[in-house]
Every structure is written in C-alpha cells, then in structure tokens.
N, C-alpha and C positions, 0 to 999 in steps of 0.2 A: 800488479805486475808492471814493471817499467816498459815503456814503448821506445822502439828503435827508430831511427830516421825513416826506415822503410814503412814502419807502421805509421808514423805521423803522416807521411806523404800519401800513403793508401787512404787514410782517413780524410785528409784534405781532398782528395780526389772524388770522394763521395759527395761533396758539397759544390764542386766547382764544374765549369765547363772547359774542355779543351778543344785546341783547334790544330790542325796540322801546319807544318811548315809552309807547304805550297798554299794552302787555304789562307795563311796568314799574308803571303806575298801578294795574293790576289786581292784579299780584302784591303791591304794598304793601297793598291792602285785604284780601287773602287771608291775608297773613303778617305778623303785627304784629312779628316779629324782623327782616324785612327793613331793612337799612340802606342808604338812598341817601346815596352820598358824592360831594359836588360838589367836583371837584379844580380849579375855576377860581380866579382871584385875587379877593381881597376887593373890589376895585372892581367886579368883574363880579357876584359875590355880591349886592352892594348895589343893583344894577340889577333884581334880581329872581331869585328862586330856588325851587326845589320845597318846599313846605311839609314840614317836618320833616326835611329834608336836613341832612347833617352837612358843614360846610365844612372841608376839608383841602387847601390848594392843593398842586398837583402837586409843587412843589419841596420840601414838608415831608413827603409822603407815607411814604417810606421811615422816616424818623425816628419819625413818629407811630405807625407800625405795628410798630415794633420793640420786642419785650416788654423788651428790656434797656435802652431809652433812657429816662432819668429823666423826660423831658416827654412821654411817650408819650400817646396817645389811648386812654383807657380802653375806648371802644366799638369799638376795633380789636383787643382781645384775644383773641376767640374766633375761631379759625382756620376753624371750620365754619360760622360765621353767613352766612346769605344776604346778599350786598352787591351793589348795583348802582352802579357808577361812572358819573358824569355830567360833562360839560363843556360847552363851546360847541356843538361840532359832531360829536364822537365820537372825535376824534384823541387828545387827551390822556387821555380816559378809557380807550381801548384800551391805550396805553402803561402807564397806572396798573394796569390788570387784569392785564397781563402781569407787571409787577413783584410784585404782591401774590401771584400765584400762585406766582412764584419763592420768595416769603418764606413759602410754606406754606399759604396761603388756598386752600380747596377749592371753595368755593361763589361765585365771583366772575363777574360779567358786566358789560360795558361797555353803555351805553345808546347805541344806534345813532342818530346824528343829533343828539344832544346836546340841550340846552336849547331850541334851535331847533325841533327835532322836537317836544318837549313842548308849545311854545307854538303850532306848527301844529296840533295836536290839540286845542287849546283846553283843556288841562289847567291846573289852578290853579297861580298863581304868587303869592308873596307878597314883600313888600319889607321 
C-alpha cells in the first residue's frame, strides 16, 4: 500500500528526536556550536527565518551534507555537531533529521511545530 506524506513523517518520527521551539532557543543560547538548519525553500526563508539559521532546502540536504560532494556545505562536515532542523510545521524537518541520522549525524533533532511554533512563542525572526 502506498504511503502518504503523513505516513512518511510519522514513520520518520519513530526514529528521531524532537525539540520544542522554546527549548531550541534556549539550547542556541547555551551552546554556540548548535547549528539551526532551515530546510524550507528560499521563498519561505525570505518571508522570515530564525536569526543565525543556515538555509539548506530539503531537496539539497543530502548533497550538501555529503562529505564527498564537491559543493557540500562546510558547516555540515562535523557529524557530532549539535543540529536542530526546522521547517514550516515540523514535517520536512522530521524527514531531514531521519536522513541526516542515516548519513551518520549523531546529535540531530527536529524542531516540533517548525517556524510556526517559533513565531507562536514570540521568538525573534529576521528577514
């Protein structure tokens, strides 16, 4: 039976860890090594994003995180670095966390509720 996006996200969430928006903000203050990766599309990013976040659209994540890819993202080289993935509502970031774990990342979490939850908590946004 074919799986829906909802099924794929639910399946990924059985293998990943999630973190709340407020806990993400607190973790970013406590650990300067924490990398927040926004996996939304550039147009979504332009509408507002978390200050200091790195934009890596979901469709480019595997390539940008691959150590053998010529145009990789250098900030995704350290497989032990703490990373929080974030999207609009938490679905794409859950899928992204699952993929990064499969690629050997050991300290990855998905931000539950995405940027919507971040905004609901009144946390800072930049454009």
